[in-house]
N, C-alpha and C positions, 0 to 999 in steps of 0.2 A: 753782335749787334750789327745792323745796316748801316753803313756810311752813305751821307748824302751831302751834296753841295751846298752846305750852310755852315753856319758858324759852329754849330755844335757838331756836325760831322767832321769840319776840320780839325777842331779841338780833339775830338776823340780819336782820330788819325795819329795826330801828334803824340798823344798820351799813350796809345796802343804801341808806337814804335818805341818811344822812350822805356815803356814799361817792359817791353820784351828784352831790350839790351840791358836793362838793370837786373832783370831776371836770369839772364843768360851770361854770366860772368861778370856783372856788375860793370859793363862796358859804358864808356862814355858815348852818348849820341846828342848832338848839337844840332838843332833845327837853325838852318842860317837863312831860308828864303821860303816864301810861298809864292806860287805863280799861277797863271791860269793860262788856259788856251782858250778864248772867248768864242772863236769861230766853232770849235768843236764841243764847248762846254765841259772843259775837262779842268780839275784843280790838281795841283801838285804841291807836295811839302818836300823840301830838299834838306837831306841830314848829312852831316860828317860823323862818321862812325869810328871809333878808336884813333881819331886824329889822322886817319890814313885812307879810309875809303868814302867816296861819295856815293849817295844814292838819292833817287827820286822816286817817291810813291806817288801814283796818282789814281784818281778815280773820276768817272763820270758816266754818262749814259749812252749805250749803243742800241739802238733801235728799240728804246723804251725800257731797257734793263741797265740796272747799275752794276758797273764793271769796275775792277781795279788792278794794278799790278805794279811791282818794282822794276826798276832800272838802275843800272850801275852806271857811275859817271867813270867815264875814261877820256882823259884829255879835257876838251871843251864840250863833249857830247854824251849824250845817255843811250845805253844800249839795252835792249830787251834781252830776257834770258836765252833765247834762240841764237842771239848774236854773239854772246860770250861764253856760252855752254853749248854742248851737244842738243841736237833737235830732241832726242829721245828724253834727255834730262830736262829740258825746258818744258816739256809736256807734262811734268810733275807739277808745275806752278799752276796756281788756280786763278780764275779771273774773278772770283767773289768779291764784291765790294762790302765786305764784312770784318769785323775784327778777328775772327777765327781765320779768314783768309789772309789778311795781313800778316799774322803771327805765323802760319804755315808757309807763306812766301819768305819771310825773313829768316826762317830756320833752313828753308833750301838754299838761300843765298848764303847763310852761315856755312853750310855744307861745301858749296862751290869755293868760299873762301878759305876753308881748312880749319875753322873752329868746331 
């Protein structure tokens, strides 16, 4: 299902992330923040996963297309896959702003984290 920057899209993103971790090891996923980049029109949801990893999942429009992606929190900053994994592995992530795209990216993040 397509994600959009509205209340339903934000709630669907949160639900998709929680459901993914519930289905994959019944792990704890706590949303602790919603944020926006109003200049670029992006929405972010921030989660603490397993009480040890912080992720930020964002989506917005780029040249008229809805895109999204996951970032890993390291210290006070967030990094895209190409920054924390090899370039080749980062190309496996999708930019789709859909629930399927979110699940695909979270599965790849789990692979990186060793789950």
